[in-house]
N, C-alpha and C positions, 0 to 999 in steps of 0.2 A: 290189820296188821301191825307190826311194832314199828314205832316212829323212828327207830334206829334203822331199822331194814328199810324201810322209806326213803330215809336220806342216802343210803348207799345206792342202791337200786337206781332211784331218781335220778341221783349224779351221774351214775355211770350211762345211763342210757341218754340224758342230757349233754352230757360231754361227747359223747358217740356220735349225735346228730350234730353238735358242733364242730366238731374235728372234721368230721364226714364232708359239711358244706364249706367249710375253709377249706380243705383242700381241692374241692372241686372250683371254688373261686380261683384261688392260685391256678392250679393247672389250667384253667382256660387261659390263661394270659392276662394281659393289658386289657381293660375296659374297652378300649378299640380294636384290639387284633382279637378276631373270632378264628382266624385260620391257625393258629398256633396250639400244640397242646406240650405241656411240660410237666410229664408224668414223675418227675422227682419229688412233687408236691405230695404224692400218693405215699411218701415214707414217713407221714403224721400218721396215717392209720397204724401201722405196724407198732412205732413208737406209743400210742395211746394204747393199743392193745397189750402192750407191756405191762403199762400204768395198770389196765384193768387185772391183768394177772396177778400182780403185785396186792391189789386190792383184796382181790378173791384169796389169796395166801392171808392177808392180814384178817380178813372177816373167817375163814376156816380155823386159821391156828388158834386166834385170840377170841374166843367166843364171843358174838356180836352182843350179847347180853350183858357180858362183863365188861365189855368196852367202854370208856369214859366217851362222852359228846367231843370231848376237846381232841381226843385221841380220832375219831371218825371224820370231824371236822377237818383235822389238819391232814388225814390220808385223803379226803374227798379233794383237799386245795394242792396236794401234790399231784393228784389225776389231772387237775387242771393244767398243771405245769408241763406236762406233757406235751400239750398243744405247741406252746411256743419253741420249745427245745425239739419238736419236731420242724417247726418251720426253719428253726437256725440251721438244724441239720442238713435239709433240704436247697436252702440258699446256698450251702458250701458246693453243693453239687453242680450247682447253675453258674 
């Protein structure tokens, strides 16, 4: 498999797991409170999915073979940025 394809697919999978685990952690409430559930934190997942759609558009529009490693790393960094943006968005609802 191409190294650029591994960078993109690996980053999408890894950030997906991180976004899911962060959502679950914050949705369960504080560490001492297990009886409350705040589903607003699951807003991280749709924002992350929007970032994945943008990543897919970048990969399909600009052929991955022709993209530079800098562009791939920049787009991967922007995908990571969707997680804290989703958290900030969720904190606004609480």
